The first five atom37 places (N, CA, C, CB, O) and aatype in JSON, in Angstrom:
{
  "aatype": [12, 11, 11, 9, 15, 15, 10, 10, 19, 10, 10, 0, 10, 7, 19, 0, 14, 0, 10, 0, 15, 0, 16, 16, 13, 8, 3, 19, 15, 10, 19, 3, 19, 7, 4, 15, 1, 11, 0, 0, 0, 2, 14, 3, 16, 8, 16, 1, 3, 4, 0, 9, 15, 4, 0, 11, 15, 7, 13, 7, 9, 13, 16, 0, 3, 8, 5, 13, 10, 11, 13, 3, 16, 1, 7, 2, 1, 6, 0, 10, 6, 0, 10, 11, 0, 15, 8, 6, 16, 3, 8, 9, 1, 19, 2, 19, 11, 7, 16, 19, 6, 7, 7, 16, 10, 11, 19, 15, 16, 10, 11, 10, 10],
  "atom_mask": [
    [1, 1, 1, 1, 1],
    [1, 1, 1, 1, 1],
    [1, 1, 1, 1, 1],
    [1, 1, 1, 1, 1],
    [1, 1, 1, 1, 1],
    [1, 1, 1, 1, 1],
    [1, 1, 1, 1, 1],
    [1, 1, 1, 1, 1],
    [1, 1, 1, 1, 1],
    [1, 1, 1, 1, 1],
    [1, 1, 1, 1, 1],
    [1, 1, 1, 1, 1],
    [1, 1, 1, 1, 1],
    [1, 1, 1, 0, 1],
    [1, 1, 1, 1, 1],
    [1, 1, 1, 1, 1],
    [1, 1, 1, 1, 1],
    [1, 1, 1, 1, 1],
    [1, 1, 1, 1, 1],
    [1, 1, 1, 1, 1],
    [1, 1, 1, 1, 1],
    [1, 1, 1, 1, 1],
    [1, 1, 1, 1, 1],
    [1, 1, 1, 1, 1],
    [1, 1, 1, 1, 1],
    [1, 1, 1, 1, 1],
    [1, 1, 1, 1, 1],
    [1, 1, 1, 1, 1],
    [1, 1, 1, 1, 1],
    [1, 1, 1, 1, 1],
    [1, 1, 1, 1, 1],
    [1, 1, 1, 1, 1],
    [1, 1, 1, 1, 1],
    [1, 1, 1, 0, 1],
    [1, 1, 1, 1, 1],
    [1, 1, 1, 1, 1],
    [1, 1, 1, 1, 1],
    [1, 1, 1, 1, 1],
    [1, 1, 1, 1, 1],
    [1, 1, 1, 1, 1],
    [1, 1, 1, 1, 1],
    [1, 1, 1, 1, 1],
    [1, 1, 1, 1, 1],
    [1, 1, 1, 1, 1],
    [1, 1, 1, 1, 1],
    [1, 1, 1, 1, 1],
    [1, 1, 1, 1, 1],
    [1, 1, 1, 1, 1],
    [1, 1, 1, 1, 1],
    [1, 1, 1, 1, 1],
    [1, 1, 1, 1, 1],
    [1, 1, 1, 1, 1],
    [1, 1, 1, 1, 1],
    [1, 1, 1, 1, 1],
    [1, 1, 1, 1, 1],
    [1, 1, 1, 1, 1],
    [1, 1, 1, 1, 1],
    [1, 1, 1, 0, 1],
    [1, 1, 1, 1, 1],
    [1, 1, 1, 0, 1],
    [1, 1, 1, 1, 1],
    [1, 1, 1, 1, 1],
    [1, 1, 1, 1, 1],
    [1, 1, 1, 1, 1],
    [1, 1, 1, 1, 1],
    [1, 1, 1, 1, 1],
    [1, 1, 1, 1, 1],
    [1, 1, 1, 1, 1],
    [1, 1, 1, 1, 1],
    [1, 1, 1, 1, 1],
    [1, 1, 1, 1, 1],
    [1, 1, 1, 1, 1],
    [1, 1, 1, 1, 1],
    [1, 1, 1, 1, 1],
    [1, 1, 1, 0, 1],
    [1, 1, 1, 1, 1],
    [1, 1, 1, 1, 1],
    [1, 1, 1, 1, 1],
    [1, 1, 1, 1, 1],
    [1, 1, 1, 1, 1],
    [1, 1, 1, 1, 1],
    [1, 1, 1, 1, 1],
    [1, 1, 1, 1, 1],
    [1, 1, 1, 1, 1],
    [1, 1, 1, 1, 1],
    [1, 1, 1, 1, 1],
    [1, 1, 1, 1, 1],
    [1, 1, 1, 1, 1],
    [1, 1, 1, 1, 1],
    [1, 1, 1, 1, 1],
    [1, 1, 1, 1, 1],
    [1, 1, 1, 1, 1],
    [1, 1, 1, 1, 1],
    [1, 1, 1, 1, 1],
    [1, 1, 1, 1, 1],
    [1, 1, 1, 1, 1],
    [1, 1, 1, 1, 1],
    [1, 1, 1, 0, 1],
    [1, 1, 1, 1, 1],
    [1, 1, 1, 1, 1],
    [1, 1, 1, 1, 1],
    [1, 1, 1, 0, 1],
    [1, 1, 1, 0, 1],
    [1, 1, 1, 1, 1],
    [1, 1, 1, 1, 1],
    [1, 1, 1, 1, 1],
    [1, 1, 1, 1, 1],
    [1, 1, 1, 1, 1],
    [1, 1, 1, 1, 1],
    [1, 1, 1, 1, 1],
    [1, 1, 1, 1, 1],
    [1, 1, 1, 1, 1],
    [1, 1, 1, 1, 1]
  ],
  "atom_positions": [
    [[129.51, 82.21, 105.15], [128.28, 81.93, 105.41], [127.47, 81.05, 104.88], [127.81, 82.76, 105.32], [127.04, 80.04, 105.46]],
    [[127.15, 81.53, 103.39], [126.2, 80.97, 102.6], [126.9, 79.45, 101.91], [125.76, 82.19, 101.46], [126.27, 78.48, 101.49]],
    [[128.36, 79.63, 101.95], [128.68, 78.18, 101.83], [128.41, 76.92, 102.84], [129.94, 78.21, 101.67], [127.91, 75.81, 102.65]],
    [[128.95, 77.56, 103.96], [128.29, 76.64, 105.05], [126.77, 76.21, 104.86], [128.36, 77.39, 106.43], [126.27, 75.09, 104.98]],
    [[126.23, 77.31, 104.56], [124.66, 76.73, 104.91], [124.35, 75.69, 103.68], [123.3, 78.16, 104.93], [123.64, 74.69, 103.74]],
    [[125.06, 76.16, 102.55], [124.8, 74.81, 101.27], [125.36, 73.87, 101.28], [125.06, 74.98, 99.94], [125.11, 72.95, 100.49]],
    [[126.25, 73.82, 102.12], [127.17, 72.74, 102.93], [126.07, 71.72, 103.16], [127.94, 73.32, 104.5], [125.84, 70.72, 102.48]],
    [[125.38, 72.22, 104.34], [124.34, 71.69, 105.58], [123.51, 71.1, 104.92], [123.58, 72.7, 106.54], [123.21, 69.93, 105.16]],
    [[122.75, 72.11, 103.55], [121.63, 71.7, 103.19], [122.16, 70.14, 102.06], [120.76, 73.14, 102.46], [121.4, 69.19, 101.9]],
    [[123.13, 70.21, 101.63], [123.56, 68.99, 101.03], [123.92, 67.96, 101.37], [124.21, 69.06, 100.52], [123.86, 66.98, 100.63]],
    [[124.43, 67.93, 102.72], [124.61, 67.27, 103.5], [123.49, 66.4, 104.07], [125.14, 67.93, 104.15], [123.5, 65.18, 104.23]],
    [[122.41, 67.35, 104.38], [121.14, 66.85, 104.85], [120.13, 65.98, 103.97], [120.47, 67.96, 105.25], [119.35, 65.09, 104.31]],
    [[120.41, 66.57, 102.64], [119.77, 65.9, 101.56], [120.92, 64.45, 101.31], [119.59, 67.13, 100.1], [120.64, 63.34, 100.85]],
    [[121.85, 64.82, 101.64], [122.43, 62.81, 101.15], [122.19, 62.17, 102.32], [0.0, 0.0, 0.0], [121.89, 61.02, 102.01]],
    [[122.17, 62.29, 103.47], [121.89, 61.74, 104.75], [120.56, 61.41, 104.71], [122.18, 62.6, 105.87], [120.35, 60.33, 105.27]],
    [[119.24, 62.13, 104.11], [117.97, 61.83, 104.2], [117.16, 60.36, 103.96], [117.57, 62.68, 103.45], [116.17, 59.89, 104.51]],
    [[118.2, 59.74, 102.66], [117.64, 58.47, 102.27], [118.45, 57.2, 103.46], [118.06, 58.23, 100.39], [117.98, 56.17, 103.94]],
    [[119.48, 57.7, 103.56], [120.08, 56.88, 104.7], [119.5, 56.8, 106.2], [121.4, 57.36, 104.84], [119.9, 56.06, 107.1]],
    [[118.43, 57.76, 106.24], [117.45, 57.63, 107.44], [116.28, 56.76, 107.63], [116.94, 58.73, 107.61], [115.76, 56.27, 108.64]],
    [[115.98, 56.71, 106.19], [114.47, 56.08, 105.89], [114.92, 54.48, 106.23], [113.76, 56.37, 103.97], [115.74, 53.7, 105.76]],
    [[113.91, 54.44, 107.34], [114.25, 53.2, 107.94], [113.42, 51.82, 107.16], [113.84, 53.39, 109.58], [112.41, 51.91, 106.46]],
    [[114.01, 50.85, 107.45], [113.4, 49.68, 106.48], [112.24, 49.04, 107.21], [114.54, 48.45, 106.08], [112.33, 49.13, 108.44]],
    [[111.09, 48.36, 106.7], [109.93, 48.21, 107.29], [109.63, 46.55, 107.25], [108.87, 49.15, 106.55], [109.65, 46.32, 106.04]],
    [[109.41, 45.57, 107.79], [109.4, 44.23, 107.82], [107.93, 44.0, 107.7], [110.09, 43.63, 109.05], [107.22, 44.58, 108.53]],
    [[107.39, 43.3, 106.84], [106.0, 42.6, 106.53], [106.07, 41.29, 106.64], [105.45, 42.83, 105.19], [106.74, 40.65, 105.83]],
    [[105.4, 40.69, 107.68], [105.22, 39.34, 107.93], [103.93, 38.74, 107.71], [105.56, 39.1, 109.15], [102.87, 39.31, 107.98]],
    [[104.04, 37.45, 107.16], [103.09, 36.54, 106.52], [102.03, 37.45, 105.85], [102.42, 35.51, 107.6], [100.88, 37.52, 106.29]],
    [[102.44, 38.15, 104.74], [101.75, 38.72, 103.64], [101.55, 38.21, 102.45], [102.2, 39.67, 103.39], [102.47, 37.5, 102.05]],
    [[100.45, 38.36, 101.58], [100.15, 37.73, 100.4], [100.8, 38.12, 99.29], [98.96, 37.8, 100.15], [100.76, 39.35, 99.17]],
    [[101.36, 37.59, 98.47], [102.21, 37.82, 97.74], [101.36, 37.74, 96.02], [103.42, 36.77, 98.18], [101.1, 36.62, 95.57]],
    [[101.06, 38.75, 95.35], [100.47, 38.87, 94.38], [100.79, 39.78, 93.0], [99.55, 39.09, 94.91], [101.04, 40.98, 93.1]],
    [[100.75, 39.12, 91.79], [100.95, 40.0, 90.45], [100.86, 41.34, 90.47], [100.04, 39.7, 89.5], [100.05, 41.68, 91.33]],
    [[101.28, 42.15, 89.97], [100.43, 43.74, 89.8], [98.86, 43.28, 88.85], [101.72, 45.22, 88.54], [97.77, 43.15, 89.39]],
    [[99.09, 43.11, 87.55], [98.17, 42.76, 86.97], [96.96, 42.21, 87.55], [0.0, 0.0, 0.0], [95.89, 42.82, 87.5]],
    [[97.08, 41.19, 88.07], [95.9, 40.44, 89.61], [95.36, 41.24, 90.52], [96.63, 39.44, 90.78], [94.21, 41.15, 90.96]],
    [[96.47, 42.31, 90.93], [96.3, 42.73, 92.18], [94.68, 43.22, 92.55], [97.35, 43.85, 92.35], [94.11, 42.96, 93.6]],
    [[94.09, 44.01, 91.38], [92.82, 44.52, 91.63], [91.63, 43.17, 92.26], [92.37, 45.25, 90.07], [91.0, 42.99, 93.3]],
    [[91.76, 42.52, 91.13], [90.63, 41.17, 91.42], [90.92, 40.54, 92.66], [90.7, 39.87, 90.27], [90.07, 40.33, 93.53]],
    [[92.26, 40.21, 92.75], [92.44, 39.64, 94.09], [92.42, 40.44, 95.15], [93.53, 39.0, 94.21], [92.64, 39.66, 96.08]],
    [[92.29, 41.62, 95.66], [91.94, 42.34, 96.92], [91.23, 41.84, 97.53], [91.51, 43.41, 96.91], [91.47, 41.8, 98.73]],
    [[90.02, 41.22, 97.04], [89.07, 40.92, 97.98], [89.53, 39.75, 99.14], [87.83, 40.49, 97.17], [89.34, 39.77, 100.36]],
    [[90.23, 38.69, 98.3], [90.59, 37.33, 98.91], [92.11, 37.1, 97.98], [89.15, 35.94, 98.61], [92.25, 36.47, 96.92]],
    [[93.13, 37.82, 98.75], [94.58, 37.55, 97.87], [95.02, 36.12, 98.3], [95.97, 38.76, 98.28], [96.22, 36.02, 98.05]],
    [[94.67, 35.31, 98.7], [95.03, 34.0, 99.07], [94.38, 33.43, 98.19], [94.8, 33.53, 100.37], [94.91, 32.35, 97.95]],
    [[93.5, 33.59, 97.59], [92.98, 32.76, 96.55], [93.8, 32.72, 95.04], [91.52, 33.26, 96.37], [93.6, 31.87, 94.18]],
    [[94.7, 33.76, 94.95], [95.47, 33.8, 93.9], [96.32, 32.7, 93.6], [96.14, 34.8, 93.98], [96.65, 32.02, 94.58]],
    [[96.75, 32.35, 92.5], [97.46, 30.8, 92.4], [98.81, 31.3, 92.06], [96.81, 29.59, 91.1], [98.97, 32.44, 91.63]],
    [[99.92, 30.37, 92.26], [101.01, 30.49, 91.94], [101.19, 30.52, 90.36], [101.63, 29.58, 92.61], [101.8, 31.37, 89.7]],
    [[100.66, 29.59, 89.99], [100.58, 29.24, 88.63], [100.23, 31.08, 87.49], [99.04, 27.83, 88.63], [100.68, 31.45, 86.4]],
    [[99.46, 31.58, 88.25], [98.76, 32.72, 87.56], [99.77, 33.81, 87.51], [97.4, 33.22, 88.32], [100.17, 34.42, 86.53]],
    [[100.26, 33.98, 89.29], [101.34, 34.7, 89.46], [102.66, 34.55, 88.66], [101.56, 34.55, 90.65], [103.37, 35.53, 88.46]],
    [[102.98, 33.34, 88.2], [104.28, 33.38, 87.08], [103.78, 33.49, 85.76], [105.26, 32.01, 87.06], [104.56, 33.7, 84.83]],
    [[102.65, 33.38, 85.56], [102.16, 33.99, 84.24], [101.73, 35.25, 83.76], [101.31, 33.46, 83.96], [101.52, 35.69, 82.63]],
    [[101.63, 35.75, 85.0], [101.54, 37.35, 84.83], [102.75, 38.21, 85.64], [100.0, 37.88, 85.46], [102.49, 39.29, 86.19]],
    [[103.97, 37.67, 85.66], [105.14, 37.81, 86.05], [105.61, 39.44, 85.68], [105.96, 36.64, 85.39], [105.98, 40.32, 86.46]],
    [[105.38, 39.49, 83.87], [105.79, 40.81, 83.56], [105.04, 41.98, 84.31], [105.63, 40.96, 82.12], [105.46, 43.09, 84.62]],
    [[104.29, 41.64, 84.43], [103.41, 43.01, 85.74], [104.09, 43.21, 86.67], [101.95, 42.68, 86.63], [103.93, 44.31, 87.2]],
    [[104.95, 42.42, 87.18], [105.51, 42.79, 88.33], [104.43, 42.15, 89.6], [0.0, 0.0, 0.0], [103.28, 41.7, 89.65]],
    [[105.46, 42.37, 90.48], [104.39, 41.7, 91.84], [104.36, 42.67, 93.04], [105.04, 40.08, 92.57], [104.89, 43.77, 92.99]],
    [[103.69, 42.2, 94.15], [103.63, 43.26, 95.52], [102.94, 42.63, 96.33], [0.0, 0.0, 0.0], [102.45, 41.56, 95.96]],
    [[102.77, 43.0, 97.33], [101.87, 42.45, 98.39], [100.91, 43.26, 98.89], [102.55, 42.03, 99.45], [100.9, 44.45, 98.6]],
    [[99.86, 42.64, 99.84], [99.15, 43.51, 100.6], [99.22, 43.75, 101.88], [98.16, 43.32, 100.47], [98.52, 43.0, 102.56]],
    [[99.82, 44.52, 102.46], [99.73, 45.01, 103.94], [98.87, 44.71, 104.69], [99.66, 46.16, 104.12], [97.79, 44.46, 104.15]],
    [[98.96, 44.59, 106.15], [97.71, 44.26, 107.06], [96.36, 45.2, 106.74], [98.16, 44.52, 108.7], [95.23, 44.72, 106.83]],
    [[96.56, 46.47, 106.38], [95.96, 47.34, 106.32], [95.22, 47.28, 105.07], [96.66, 48.29, 106.57], [94.43, 48.21, 104.91]],
    [[95.28, 46.44, 104.17], [94.55, 46.01, 102.16], [95.08, 46.81, 101.48], [92.75, 46.24, 101.59], [94.61, 47.11, 100.39]],
    [[96.61, 47.56, 102.13], [97.48, 48.64, 101.05], [97.93, 47.48, 100.1], [99.06, 49.68, 101.82], [98.31, 46.4, 100.55]],
    [[97.87, 47.75, 98.79], [99.15, 46.99, 97.75], [100.13, 47.89, 97.54], [98.7, 46.5, 96.18], [99.88, 49.04, 97.16]],
    [[101.48, 47.39, 97.81], [102.56, 48.02, 97.75], [103.67, 47.19, 96.67], [103.0, 48.18, 99.23], [104.27, 46.15, 96.95]],
    [[103.74, 47.88, 95.52], [104.54, 47.34, 94.48], [105.78, 47.36, 95.02], [104.48, 48.01, 93.19], [106.24, 48.1, 95.88]],
    [[106.44, 46.11, 94.17], [108.0, 45.88, 94.42], [108.92, 46.57, 93.55], [108.38, 44.45, 94.29], [108.41, 47.07, 92.54]],
    [[110.04, 46.69, 93.71], [110.83, 47.62, 92.96], [111.41, 46.35, 92.26], [111.91, 48.77, 93.82], [111.09, 45.21, 92.62]],
    [[112.45, 46.66, 91.04], [113.0, 45.7, 90.26], [113.69, 44.16, 90.94], [114.01, 46.51, 89.55], [113.59, 43.04, 90.43]],
    [[114.41, 44.55, 92.24], [114.94, 43.68, 92.67], [113.96, 42.79, 93.4], [115.92, 44.13, 93.29], [114.24, 41.6, 93.56]],
    [[112.87, 43.27, 93.85], [111.66, 42.51, 94.32], [111.15, 41.76, 93.74], [0.0, 0.0, 0.0], [110.78, 40.67, 94.16]],
    [[110.99, 42.29, 92.43], [110.3, 41.6, 91.01], [110.94, 40.23, 91.02], [110.69, 42.47, 89.38], [110.27, 39.19, 91.06]],
    [[112.29, 40.26, 90.98], [113.26, 39.23, 90.62], [113.4, 38.21, 91.36], [114.39, 39.64, 90.5], [113.54, 37.03, 91.03]],
    [[113.34, 39.03, 93.07], [113.3, 37.62, 93.9], [112.07, 36.99, 94.42], [114.07, 37.74, 95.07], [112.01, 36.16, 95.33]],
    [[110.91, 37.59, 93.59], [109.76, 37.24, 94.19], [109.3, 36.08, 92.94], [108.69, 38.65, 94.52], [108.3, 35.41, 93.18]],
    [[109.86, 35.89, 91.9], [109.91, 35.41, 90.85], [110.62, 33.99, 91.1], [110.5, 36.35, 89.96], [110.15, 32.86, 90.95]],
    [[111.92, 34.42, 91.52], [112.86, 33.26, 91.53], [112.06, 32.26, 92.97], [114.79, 33.93, 91.84], [112.12, 31.04, 92.91]],
    [[111.54, 32.77, 93.87], [110.99, 32.13, 94.7], [109.66, 31.44, 94.26], [110.9, 32.92, 95.7], [109.41, 30.28, 94.57]],
    [[108.87, 32.18, 93.57], [107.66, 31.38, 93.12], [108.0, 30.3, 92.11], [106.61, 32.3, 92.49], [107.1, 29.46, 91.97]],
    [[109.14, 30.12, 91.33], [109.26, 29.38, 90.67], [110.04, 28.21, 91.36], [109.65, 29.95, 89.67], [110.13, 27.13, 90.78]],
    [[110.57, 28.41, 92.55], [111.35, 27.06, 93.26], [110.17, 26.57, 94.34], [113.08, 27.52, 94.22], [110.44, 25.6, 95.04]],
    [[108.88, 27.23, 94.49], [107.92, 26.79, 95.49], [106.96, 25.97, 94.7], [107.2, 27.97, 96.27], [106.67, 26.1, 93.51]],
    [[106.49, 25.02, 95.66], [105.74, 23.8, 95.23], [103.81, 24.27, 95.57], [106.47, 22.23, 96.39], [102.77, 23.87, 95.04]],
    [[104.1, 25.3, 96.71], [102.68, 25.75, 97.05], [101.96, 26.14, 95.25], [102.8, 27.42, 98.33], [102.49, 26.41, 94.17]],
    [[100.47, 25.95, 95.75], [99.45, 26.18, 94.59], [98.91, 27.84, 94.84], [98.01, 24.92, 94.72], [99.19, 28.82, 94.15]],
    [[98.25, 27.76, 95.79], [97.98, 29.29, 95.96], [98.47, 29.49, 97.99], [95.78, 29.69, 95.42], [99.31, 28.88, 98.66]],
    [[97.56, 30.51, 98.35], [97.89, 30.88, 99.65], [99.5, 31.45, 99.57], [97.65, 29.54, 100.69], [100.31, 31.1, 100.43]],
    [[99.82, 32.19, 98.66], [101.42, 32.66, 98.63], [101.65, 33.7, 99.3], [101.99, 33.0, 97.34], [101.39, 34.84, 98.93]],
    [[102.37, 33.28, 100.77], [102.9, 34.41, 101.8], [104.03, 34.39, 101.63], [102.68, 34.34, 103.23], [104.73, 33.42, 101.31]],
    [[104.46, 35.92, 101.9], [106.18, 35.88, 102.09], [106.13, 36.75, 103.47], [107.31, 36.78, 100.58], [105.11, 37.13, 104.05]],
    [[107.22, 36.94, 103.78], [107.9, 37.77, 104.57], [108.56, 38.67, 103.84], [108.69, 37.17, 105.39], [109.08, 38.18, 102.83]],
    [[108.76, 40.06, 104.05], [109.6, 40.9, 103.08], [110.11, 42.17, 103.8], [108.74, 41.34, 101.77], [109.56, 42.93, 104.59]],
    [[110.99, 42.15, 103.41], [111.8, 43.41, 104.32], [112.04, 44.83, 103.1], [113.78, 42.65, 104.99], [112.46, 44.56, 101.97]],
    [[111.8, 46.0, 103.41], [112.33, 46.92, 102.3], [111.74, 48.32, 103.16], [0.0, 0.0, 0.0], [111.3, 48.42, 104.3]],
    [[111.89, 49.01, 102.43], [111.87, 50.57, 102.46], [110.71, 51.26, 101.64], [113.24, 51.12, 101.87], [110.92, 51.59, 100.48]],
    [[109.66, 51.47, 102.15], [108.39, 52.0, 101.27], [109.03, 53.38, 100.84], [106.76, 52.21, 102.22], [109.75, 54.03, 101.6]],
    [[108.67, 53.84, 99.36], [108.85, 54.94, 98.81], [107.61, 55.29, 98.07], [109.99, 54.89, 98.07], [107.46, 54.83, 96.94]],
    [[106.53, 56.21, 98.69], [105.54, 56.34, 97.46], [104.73, 55.04, 97.86], [0.0, 0.0, 0.0], [104.29, 54.78, 98.98]],
    [[104.64, 54.38, 96.88], [103.56, 53.12, 96.6], [104.14, 52.0, 96.11], [0.0, 0.0, 0.0], [103.55, 51.26, 95.32]],
    [[105.3, 51.78, 96.52], [106.54, 51.24, 96.02], [107.28, 50.6, 97.14], [107.38, 52.31, 95.34], [107.28, 51.09, 98.27]],
    [[107.89, 49.56, 96.84], [108.49, 48.92, 98.41], [110.13, 48.46, 97.49], [107.18, 46.98, 99.36], [110.17, 47.65, 96.57]],
    [[110.88, 48.92, 97.83], [112.33, 49.13, 97.97], [112.79, 47.31, 98.4], [112.71, 50.56, 99.41], [113.09, 47.34, 99.59]],
    [[112.9, 46.16, 97.98], [112.94, 44.96, 98.48], [114.57, 44.79, 98.88], [112.32, 43.9, 97.41], [115.42, 44.67, 98.0]],
    [[114.95, 44.8, 100.46], [115.91, 43.97, 100.44], [116.26, 42.57, 100.97], [116.53, 44.55, 100.77], [117.32, 41.96, 101.1]],
    [[114.88, 42.28, 101.22], [115.07, 40.48, 101.62], [113.44, 40.36, 101.57], [115.97, 39.9, 103.59], [112.55, 41.06, 102.05]],
    [[113.42, 39.04, 100.68], [112.48, 38.32, 100.56], [112.35, 36.98, 100.47], [112.08, 38.67, 99.85], [113.06, 36.31, 99.72]],
    [[111.27, 36.39, 101.37], [111.14, 34.91, 102.07], [110.21, 34.2, 101.89], [111.12, 34.84, 103.3], [109.32, 34.44, 102.7]],
    [[109.95, 33.29, 101.1], [108.58, 32.82, 100.92], [108.21, 31.87, 101.96], [108.4, 32.19, 99.6], [109.09, 31.24, 102.54]],
    [[106.88, 31.69, 102.25], [106.68, 31.14, 103.43], [106.3, 29.61, 103.64], [105.77, 31.9, 103.94], [106.12, 29.16, 104.77]]
  ]
}
């Protein structure tokens, strides 16, 4: 009986991450982590050039409820590539999909608008 209970617990722990549902954020502001506090009041004024120059701090988004979610490594890489390919100067908006774990967004897709 103990073996069955242990097996069930292990299976439940293995399945739990798979059950975490992805969330899509539409038309949200993309900002580097280093400037996130000063850009919080009006993230649309944060510039593309600043975001690229501060890329080492990582990136994230401001959600509709003004919460800042940091990106994981993949999200940081995709955000930087998108910014470098963009000709926008400010008002940097994205659609991003991923799984929220704590204050981090594990990005599965990111599209610059």
